[in-house]
VOZAPA-879678 format. One record per residue (C-alpha): residue in one letter; z, y, x. Coordinates in Angstrom, 2 decimals. Example, Ala and Ser with C-alpha at 12.3 -4.5 7.8 and 13.67 -1.06 7.14 Angstrom:
2
[A, [7.80, -4.50, 12.30]]
[S, [7.14, -1.06, 13.67]]
END
This chain:
476
[X, [8.33, 17.08, 5.82]]
[X, [10.59, 14.96, 8.02]]
[X, [8.33, 15.40, 11.03]]
[X, [8.16, 19.16, 10.49]]
[X, [11.95, 19.31, 10.32]]
[X, [12.21, 17.24, 13.50]]
[X, [9.78, 19.56, 15.29]]
[X, [11.76, 22.60, 14.17]]
[X, [15.00, 21.07, 15.48]]
[X, [13.29, 20.11, 18.73]]
[X, [11.96, 23.63, 19.18]]
[X, [15.40, 25.06, 18.48]]
[X, [16.99, 22.74, 21.06]]
[X, [14.38, 23.69, 23.66]]
[X, [14.83, 27.42, 23.04]]
[X, [18.60, 27.01, 23.19]]
[X, [18.41, 25.21, 26.52]]
[X, [16.05, 27.82, 27.93]]
[X, [18.48, 30.52, 26.79]]
[X, [21.35, 28.74, 28.54]]
[X, [19.22, 28.47, 31.67]]
[X, [18.44, 32.19, 31.55]]
[X, [22.15, 32.93, 31.00]]
[X, [23.01, 30.85, 34.06]]
[X, [21.47, 33.49, 36.33]]
[X, [23.73, 36.47, 35.43]]
[X, [26.77, 34.16, 35.31]]
[X, [25.91, 32.89, 38.80]]
[X, [25.47, 36.49, 39.96]]
[X, [28.93, 37.44, 38.67]]
[X, [30.52, 34.39, 40.28]]
[X, [28.72, 34.95, 43.57]]
[X, [29.29, 38.68, 43.92]]
[X, [32.29, 39.34, 41.71]]
[X, [34.48, 36.29, 42.32]]
[X, [33.55, 34.67, 45.64]]
[X, [32.53, 37.75, 47.65]]
[X, [35.95, 39.51, 47.57]]
[X, [37.66, 36.39, 48.97]]
[X, [35.02, 35.46, 51.54]]
[X, [33.21, 38.67, 52.49]]
[X, [31.82, 37.16, 55.69]]
[X, [30.02, 34.43, 53.74]]
[X, [29.12, 36.57, 50.74]]
[X, [28.01, 40.06, 51.85]]
[X, [27.25, 42.84, 49.39]]
[X, [23.98, 42.16, 47.57]]
[X, [21.52, 44.23, 45.51]]
[X, [22.17, 45.07, 41.87]]
[X, [21.39, 42.40, 39.30]]
[X, [18.28, 44.15, 37.98]]
[X, [16.48, 43.09, 41.17]]
[X, [17.39, 39.47, 40.50]]
[X, [16.08, 39.65, 36.94]]
[X, [12.59, 39.03, 38.32]]
[X, [13.70, 35.45, 39.00]]
[X, [13.59, 34.78, 35.26]]
[X, [9.81, 35.03, 35.52]]
[X, [9.99, 31.97, 37.78]]
[X, [12.90, 30.12, 36.20]]
[X, [11.65, 29.87, 32.62]]
[X, [8.14, 28.53, 33.46]]
[X, [9.74, 25.94, 35.76]]
[X, [12.49, 24.81, 33.38]]
[X, [10.44, 24.72, 30.14]]
[X, [8.10, 21.84, 31.10]]
[X, [10.92, 20.02, 32.89]]
[X, [13.14, 20.10, 29.81]]
[X, [10.29, 18.95, 27.60]]
[X, [9.06, 16.23, 29.99]]
[X, [12.60, 14.88, 30.37]]
[X, [12.71, 14.14, 26.67]]
[X, [15.36, 16.72, 25.83]]
[X, [13.52, 17.50, 22.63]]
[X, [13.48, 13.85, 21.49]]
[X, [16.10, 11.73, 19.75]]
[X, [18.85, 10.38, 21.99]]
[X, [20.69, 8.45, 19.29]]
[X, [21.70, 5.48, 21.44]]
[X, [21.17, 6.89, 24.95]]
[X, [24.29, 6.55, 27.16]]
[X, [25.96, 9.84, 28.03]]
[X, [25.72, 9.07, 31.76]]
[X, [21.92, 8.95, 31.53]]
[X, [21.83, 12.31, 29.77]]
[X, [24.07, 13.89, 32.41]]
[X, [21.91, 12.36, 35.15]]
[X, [18.82, 13.89, 33.54]]
[X, [20.61, 17.26, 33.44]]
[X, [21.43, 16.94, 37.14]]
[X, [17.80, 16.21, 38.04]]
[X, [16.61, 19.24, 36.08]]
[X, [19.28, 21.67, 37.33]]
[X, [19.15, 20.74, 41.01]]
[X, [15.50, 19.68, 41.15]]
[X, [14.46, 22.87, 39.36]]
[X, [16.55, 24.98, 41.73]]
[X, [14.91, 23.27, 44.72]]
[X, [11.49, 24.15, 43.31]]
[X, [12.69, 27.69, 42.58]]
[X, [13.86, 28.02, 46.19]]
[X, [10.39, 27.07, 47.43]]
[X, [8.85, 29.81, 45.29]]
[X, [11.45, 32.33, 46.49]]
[X, [10.64, 31.68, 50.13]]
[X, [6.92, 31.37, 49.48]]
[X, [6.88, 34.78, 47.76]]
[X, [9.13, 36.25, 50.50]]
[X, [11.82, 37.40, 48.08]]
[X, [14.20, 38.03, 50.98]]
[X, [16.81, 39.81, 48.86]]
[X, [17.61, 36.57, 46.99]]
[X, [20.82, 35.02, 48.30]]
[X, [20.80, 31.30, 49.09]]
[X, [24.39, 31.13, 47.88]]
[X, [23.31, 32.62, 44.56]]
[X, [20.73, 29.87, 44.12]]
[X, [23.36, 27.23, 44.89]]
[X, [25.82, 28.72, 42.39]]
[X, [23.00, 29.03, 39.84]]
[X, [22.24, 25.30, 40.13]]
[X, [25.88, 24.39, 39.52]]
[X, [26.25, 26.79, 36.58]]
[X, [23.01, 25.56, 35.02]]
[X, [24.15, 21.96, 35.40]]
[X, [27.48, 22.74, 33.71]]
[X, [25.88, 24.74, 30.89]]
[X, [23.24, 22.10, 30.08]]
[X, [25.76, 19.26, 30.38]]
[X, [28.13, 21.03, 28.01]]
[X, [25.28, 21.65, 25.59]]
[X, [24.27, 17.97, 25.64]]
[X, [27.85, 16.84, 25.03]]
[X, [28.24, 19.35, 22.18]]
[X, [24.95, 18.26, 20.57]]
[X, [25.93, 14.62, 20.92]]
[X, [29.29, 15.20, 19.22]]
[X, [27.72, 17.31, 16.47]]
[X, [24.94, 14.78, 15.83]]
[X, [27.38, 11.90, 15.63]]
[X, [29.61, 13.84, 13.26]]
[X, [26.63, 14.61, 10.99]]
[X, [25.26, 11.05, 11.07]]
[X, [28.65, 9.49, 10.43]]
[X, [28.70, 11.43, 7.15]]
[X, [25.38, 10.05, 5.98]]
[X, [22.98, 12.77, 7.10]]
[X, [20.12, 12.73, 9.60]]
[X, [19.70, 8.97, 9.31]]
[X, [16.66, 6.74, 9.83]]
[X, [15.91, 3.91, 7.42]]
[X, [15.62, 0.48, 9.03]]
[X, [14.01, -2.69, 7.68]]
[X, [15.05, -6.02, 9.20]]
[X, [12.59, -8.90, 9.39]]
[X, [14.54, -12.14, 9.70]]
[X, [17.43, -13.95, 8.02]]
[X, [19.01, -15.98, 10.80]]
[X, [22.42, -15.47, 12.43]]
[X, [20.98, -12.94, 14.90]]
[X, [19.70, -10.79, 12.04]]
[X, [23.13, -10.93, 10.45]]
[X, [24.81, -9.88, 13.71]]
[X, [22.37, -7.02, 14.19]]
[X, [22.91, -5.72, 10.66]]
[X, [26.68, -5.78, 11.17]]
[X, [26.27, -4.06, 14.53]]
[X, [24.24, -1.22, 13.01]]
[X, [26.76, -0.86, 10.20]]
[X, [29.60, -0.63, 12.73]]
[X, [27.95, 2.34, 14.49]]
[X, [27.21, 4.92, 11.78]]
[X, [26.98, 7.69, 14.40]]
[X, [23.68, 6.20, 15.55]]
[X, [22.17, 7.40, 12.29]]
[X, [20.52, 4.12, 11.22]]
[X, [20.74, 2.79, 7.67]]
[X, [19.65, -0.76, 6.81]]
[X, [17.52, -0.68, 3.66]]
[X, [17.16, -4.45, 3.37]]
[X, [15.44, -7.44, 4.93]]
[X, [12.37, -9.61, 4.66]]
[X, [12.66, -13.40, 4.68]]
[X, [10.83, -14.91, 7.65]]
[X, [10.37, -18.32, 5.97]]
[X, [13.60, -19.77, 7.34]]
[X, [14.94, -20.20, 3.86]]
[X, [18.24, -18.70, 4.88]]
[X, [20.24, -15.83, 3.50]]
[X, [21.39, -12.98, 5.63]]
[X, [25.14, -12.60, 6.00]]
[X, [26.59, -10.29, 3.33]]
[X, [23.30, -10.43, 1.43]]
[X, [25.02, -8.75, -1.49]]
[X, [24.98, -5.54, 0.58]]
[X, [21.38, -5.69, 1.82]]
[X, [18.61, -6.58, -0.58]]
[X, [15.92, -9.13, 0.15]]
[X, [12.72, -7.14, -0.36]]
[X, [10.40, -10.13, -0.11]]
[X, [8.77, -12.41, 2.42]]
[X, [7.38, -11.43, 5.80]]
[X, [3.90, -11.43, 4.24]]
[X, [5.03, -8.64, 1.91]]
[X, [5.60, -6.21, 4.79]]
[X, [2.53, -4.09, 4.03]]
[X, [3.53, -3.73, 0.37]]
[X, [7.10, -2.80, 1.28]]
[X, [5.92, -0.18, 3.77]]
[X, [3.75, 1.35, 1.04]]
[X, [6.50, 1.43, -1.58]]
[X, [9.58, 2.33, 0.47]]
[X, [10.48, 5.08, 2.93]]
[X, [10.96, 3.14, 6.17]]
[X, [11.26, 4.74, 9.59]]
[X, [11.71, 1.66, 11.76]]
[X, [11.23, -2.10, 11.52]]
[X, [13.28, -4.52, 13.61]]
[X, [11.91, -8.05, 14.03]]
[X, [14.73, -10.50, 14.72]]
[X, [12.64, -13.33, 16.10]]
[X, [13.83, -16.87, 16.68]]
[X, [12.86, -18.80, 19.78]]
[X, [9.40, -20.37, 19.56]]
[X, [8.19, -18.20, 16.66]]
[X, [6.96, -15.11, 18.49]]
[X, [3.34, -15.84, 17.58]]
[X, [4.19, -15.99, 13.86]]
[X, [5.01, -12.29, 13.88]]
[X, [1.80, -11.00, 15.44]]
[X, [0.20, -9.98, 12.14]]
[X, [3.39, -8.28, 10.92]]
[X, [3.59, -6.25, 14.14]]
[X, [0.00, -5.09, 13.61]]
[X, [0.88, -4.08, 10.03]]
[X, [3.72, -1.88, 11.27]]
[X, [1.37, -0.40, 13.87]]
[X, [-1.24, 0.47, 11.22]]
[X, [1.40, 2.30, 9.18]]
[X, [2.63, 4.25, 12.19]]
[X, [6.13, 2.82, 11.84]]
[X, [8.21, 2.19, 14.96]]
[X, [8.60, -1.55, 15.47]]
[X, [11.28, -3.22, 17.58]]
[X, [11.49, -6.85, 18.64]]
[X, [14.89, -8.39, 19.34]]
[X, [14.94, -9.59, 22.95]]
[X, [17.66, -12.15, 22.30]]
[X, [15.18, -15.03, 21.97]]
[X, [15.88, -17.02, 25.14]]
[X, [19.15, -18.79, 26.03]]
[X, [21.09, -16.88, 28.67]]
[X, [24.76, -16.35, 29.35]]
[X, [24.93, -13.43, 31.78]]
[X, [21.41, -12.08, 32.16]]
[X, [20.57, -8.87, 30.30]]
[X, [17.05, -8.48, 28.89]]
[X, [15.35, -5.27, 30.03]]
[X, [11.85, -4.05, 29.16]]
[X, [10.01, -2.80, 32.25]]
[X, [6.45, -1.88, 33.19]]
[X, [4.32, -2.92, 36.15]]
[X, [1.62, -0.26, 36.31]]
[X, [1.27, -0.30, 32.54]]
[X, [1.79, -4.05, 32.13]]
[X, [4.93, -4.66, 29.99]]
[X, [7.44, -7.13, 31.41]]
[X, [10.47, -8.67, 29.75]]
[X, [12.99, -8.86, 32.60]]
[X, [16.24, -10.82, 32.63]]
[X, [18.68, -9.48, 35.19]]
[X, [22.29, -10.27, 36.05]]
[X, [22.71, -7.24, 38.30]]
[X, [23.03, -3.52, 37.48]]
[X, [19.60, -2.04, 36.80]]
[X, [20.37, 1.52, 35.68]]
[X, [18.43, 3.64, 38.21]]
[X, [20.64, 6.69, 37.76]]
[X, [23.81, 4.72, 38.45]]
[X, [22.26, 2.95, 41.44]]
[X, [21.16, 6.28, 42.92]]
[X, [24.69, 7.59, 42.38]]
[X, [26.08, 4.51, 44.17]]
[X, [23.77, 5.03, 47.15]]
[X, [24.58, 8.76, 47.26]]
[X, [28.30, 7.95, 47.33]]
[X, [27.71, 5.34, 50.04]]
[X, [25.72, 7.69, 52.23]]
[X, [27.89, 10.77, 51.77]]
[X, [31.29, 9.12, 52.10]]
[X, [30.31, 6.77, 54.93]]
[X, [28.92, 9.67, 56.98]]
[X, [32.14, 11.64, 56.52]]
[X, [34.34, 8.63, 57.32]]
[X, [32.21, 7.69, 60.33]]
[X, [32.58, 11.17, 61.83]]
[X, [36.29, 11.45, 61.00]]
[X, [37.09, 8.07, 62.54]]
[X, [35.05, 8.55, 65.73]]
[X, [38.21, 9.33, 67.80]]
[X, [39.89, 6.17, 66.47]]
[X, [36.77, 4.13, 67.16]]
[X, [36.54, 5.53, 70.70]]
[X, [40.17, 4.57, 71.40]]
[X, [39.63, 1.11, 69.92]]
[X, [36.52, 0.52, 72.02]]
[X, [38.36, 1.67, 75.16]]
[X, [41.39, -0.55, 74.41]]
[X, [39.16, -3.60, 73.93]]
[X, [37.28, -2.91, 77.15]]
[X, [40.46, -2.46, 79.21]]
[X, [42.33, -5.50, 77.91]]
[X, [39.72, -8.26, 77.78]]
[X, [36.38, -9.02, 79.45]]
[X, [33.27, -8.62, 77.37]]
[X, [31.68, -5.94, 75.16]]
[X, [33.69, -3.73, 72.82]]
[X, [31.39, -4.44, 69.87]]
[X, [30.63, -7.75, 68.22]]
[X, [27.25, -8.23, 66.55]]
[X, [26.59, -11.07, 64.16]]
[X, [23.80, -12.04, 61.76]]
[X, [24.98, -11.91, 58.15]]
[X, [23.31, -12.35, 54.77]]
[X, [22.72, -9.23, 52.71]]
[X, [20.97, -8.50, 49.42]]
[X, [19.32, -11.68, 48.05]]
[X, [19.95, -13.45, 51.37]]
[X, [18.20, -10.96, 53.69]]
[X, [19.49, -11.23, 57.24]]
[X, [20.90, -8.17, 58.99]]
[X, [23.03, -7.53, 62.06]]
[X, [26.63, -6.67, 61.21]]
[X, [28.54, -4.57, 63.75]]
[X, [32.31, -4.64, 64.21]]
[X, [34.84, -4.32, 67.00]]
[X, [35.36, -7.49, 69.02]]
[X, [38.79, -8.91, 68.22]]
[X, [38.40, -12.29, 69.90]]
[X, [37.75, -13.57, 73.38]]
[X, [34.17, -13.49, 74.60]]
[X, [32.33, -16.64, 73.49]]
[X, [34.75, -17.32, 70.64]]
[X, [31.97, -18.54, 68.33]]
[X, [31.27, -21.50, 70.61]]
[X, [34.90, -22.61, 70.29]]
[X, [35.10, -22.74, 66.50]]
[X, [34.70, -26.51, 66.34]]
[X, [37.73, -26.90, 68.63]]
[X, [40.04, -25.16, 66.15]]
[X, [38.49, -26.34, 62.89]]
[X, [41.78, -28.08, 62.05]]
[X, [43.47, -24.64, 61.80]]
[X, [41.28, -23.53, 58.88]]
[X, [43.40, -22.42, 55.90]]
[X, [40.56, -21.50, 53.53]]
[X, [38.79, -23.89, 51.16]]
[X, [35.01, -23.91, 50.90]]
[X, [32.55, -23.14, 53.71]]
[X, [34.55, -20.18, 55.09]]
[X, [36.79, -20.33, 58.17]]
[X, [40.08, -18.38, 58.02]]
[X, [43.05, -19.05, 60.30]]
[X, [46.17, -16.90, 60.44]]
[X, [47.01, -18.17, 63.95]]
[X, [43.57, -18.18, 65.51]]
[X, [44.16, -18.62, 69.28]]
[X, [40.86, -16.92, 70.08]]
[X, [42.15, -13.50, 69.02]]
[X, [43.19, -11.01, 71.66]]
[X, [46.37, -8.95, 71.52]]
[X, [44.42, -5.78, 70.73]]
[X, [42.28, -7.73, 68.29]]
[X, [45.30, -8.74, 66.23]]
[X, [46.33, -5.10, 65.91]]
[X, [42.81, -3.99, 64.98]]
[X, [42.56, -6.67, 62.30]]
[X, [46.01, -5.87, 60.96]]
[X, [44.95, -2.23, 60.43]]
[X, [41.33, -3.12, 59.47]]
[X, [40.11, -0.87, 62.30]]
[X, [37.75, -3.64, 63.42]]
[X, [35.66, -2.96, 60.28]]
[X, [35.02, 0.74, 61.01]]
[X, [31.69, 0.22, 62.85]]
[X, [30.34, -1.29, 59.63]]
[X, [30.18, 2.25, 58.30]]
[X, [26.96, 2.40, 60.32]]
[X, [25.64, -0.61, 58.38]]
[X, [26.38, 1.37, 55.20]]
[X, [24.61, 4.48, 56.51]]
[X, [21.41, 2.59, 57.38]]
[X, [21.46, 0.80, 54.01]]
[X, [22.26, -2.79, 54.98]]
[X, [25.61, -2.60, 53.21]]
[X, [27.46, -0.59, 50.58]]
[X, [30.98, 0.76, 50.65]]
[X, [31.89, -1.55, 47.77]]
[X, [30.38, -4.97, 47.27]]
[X, [30.89, -8.67, 48.07]]
[X, [31.67, -9.27, 51.74]]
[X, [28.56, -10.33, 53.73]]
[X, [28.63, -14.10, 54.45]]
[X, [27.27, -16.04, 57.41]]
[X, [23.94, -17.86, 56.90]]
[X, [25.62, -21.25, 57.47]]
[X, [28.15, -20.40, 54.76]]
[X, [25.38, -19.50, 52.31]]
[X, [23.64, -22.79, 53.10]]
[X, [26.74, -24.62, 51.80]]
[X, [27.14, -22.49, 48.64]]
[X, [27.09, -24.14, 45.26]]
[X, [24.36, -22.75, 42.95]]
[X, [26.77, -20.54, 40.96]]
[X, [28.13, -19.02, 44.17]]
[X, [24.72, -17.80, 45.36]]
[X, [24.72, -15.14, 42.66]]
[X, [27.13, -13.08, 44.78]]
[X, [24.10, -12.32, 46.99]]
[X, [22.44, -10.46, 44.10]]
[X, [24.20, -7.20, 45.03]]
[X, [24.29, -5.45, 48.38]]
[X, [27.33, -6.55, 50.45]]
[X, [30.15, -4.08, 51.00]]
[X, [33.08, -3.09, 53.17]]
[X, [35.53, -3.72, 50.36]]
[X, [35.55, -5.36, 46.95]]
[X, [37.88, -6.84, 44.35]]
[X, [38.76, -9.61, 46.80]]
[X, [39.99, -7.08, 49.38]]
[X, [42.31, -5.33, 46.96]]
[X, [43.57, -8.57, 45.37]]
[X, [45.14, -10.26, 48.38]]
[X, [42.16, -11.06, 50.62]]
[X, [42.84, -14.21, 52.65]]
[X, [45.78, -15.15, 50.43]]
[X, [43.27, -16.20, 47.74]]
[X, [41.35, -19.49, 47.79]]
[X, [37.57, -19.57, 48.12]]
[X, [36.75, -20.23, 44.46]]
[X, [38.97, -17.34, 43.36]]
[X, [37.27, -15.14, 45.95]]
[X, [33.83, -16.05, 44.61]]
[X, [34.99, -15.52, 41.01]]
[X, [36.22, -12.01, 41.85]]
[X, [32.88, -11.16, 43.47]]
[X, [30.99, -12.31, 40.39]]
[X, [33.38, -10.40, 38.16]]
[X, [32.56, -7.27, 40.18]]
[X, [28.82, -7.84, 39.73]]
[X, [29.13, -8.49, 35.98]]
[X, [31.35, -5.47, 35.30]]
[X, [30.01, -3.03, 37.90]]
[X, [30.02, 0.69, 37.23]]
[X, [30.41, 3.80, 39.43]]
[X, [33.94, 4.14, 38.03]]
[X, [34.80, 0.60, 39.18]]
[X, [33.62, 1.47, 42.70]]
[X, [35.89, 4.51, 42.75]]
[X, [38.86, 2.44, 41.54]]
[X, [38.29, -0.17, 44.26]]
[X, [37.96, 2.50, 46.95]]
[X, [41.24, 4.08, 45.86]]
[X, [43.00, 0.69, 45.83]]
[X, [41.60, -0.15, 49.26]]
[X, [43.66, 2.55, 50.97]]
[X, [47.11, 1.05, 50.16]]
[X, [45.73, -2.47, 50.71]]
[X, [44.63, -1.53, 54.23]]
[X, [47.83, 0.35, 55.05]]
[X, [50.00, -2.55, 53.89]]
[X, [47.90, -5.10, 55.76]]
[X, [48.27, -7.55, 52.87]]
[X, [46.09, -10.62, 53.40]]
[X, [44.54, -9.25, 56.62]]
[X, [43.70, -11.97, 59.17]]
END
């Protein structure tokens, strides 16, 4: 009965999303020809009546139906982050439109406007995103009131089992209800045992699954006892009940356990860096798009800077240096030369001027700098060529600054973790005072960025970088 109800809901969701997709076409037509065309007639000429475009539905629905189903839109998304759902919507709306465009050109449907297809993709994205948000809010409202829940059985009585039970209780909108727990021979009692009943020992799992309505079993396994649960996992498998194993079985402070597959081989991965593919693609898209725009917009400034360097001091306008990138990979960083030619060979002569702790050299009154170089550093113009490093993928717009190999060689073990993300043009260090901070504080800010990274954090840092650059605070 429950499965039939779930299938009916899934079918209703799929039909609703297909209806919204079909509705996106006439809405896009109205926007394209009724709203945009009167204001920009040169870009949006008069087009055929909508009845000619209706034939596109014969292409749209067969394309969107399997995509919506394959993307898991008809499955439960109880604990799926909203960002992942929106990312899935984007892939369907824009990927489906790209496929639709290929069919349009392949079938020589010359009356179809390219602008209409672009507007259709945007409208479809907005419609499906709105539908997903509405369904999420409705589902959470229903589950928070005790409906549409799944019954969960915990196997384990240690502190981790107690924490998990409390965590599930604190999130009623997930729609999980703890029925009780099975003792795993630890002889302990689960926290707040007066609320959740002990239904027996771990060996009683088969009996409990026969007598009770249980949708999911969560095994809260202690370190070193994974093998003791093998038979119980097979019991859950025989009954067709979803079984979960708590991944919190190894000591770690920062690493997050993630289940991955290597060509069908399951891997338990511990990572300290962001691993959400949708967010990482969004970060790279922002890097590529914004760096291209900034590179083109700043070309006149870069040309003037290169000319000023060439006219005021002997040597090349650009300075190339090997730096360490992601996980220590070497790449060639490009920036405007702000020092005299051969300045690297003179570093030992001015080592006594270093004002930065750790393996990094920073001197406010570095005699090797040229007059133009001081100005370029003050305005951070010397960093503009690094936009090319971002475009080719060696760097990111936001990330820890790329260190020199000799600096990395002198890192303490905890400092090497800053190499676990791609280096960037700006980071928390840049917007927090730059060279005014000591080395350990600098490293701590880089690690804080890695541990708390999100696309929103990147945007915040980019926005804070503008006033930091204009004020010249900490620039050396």
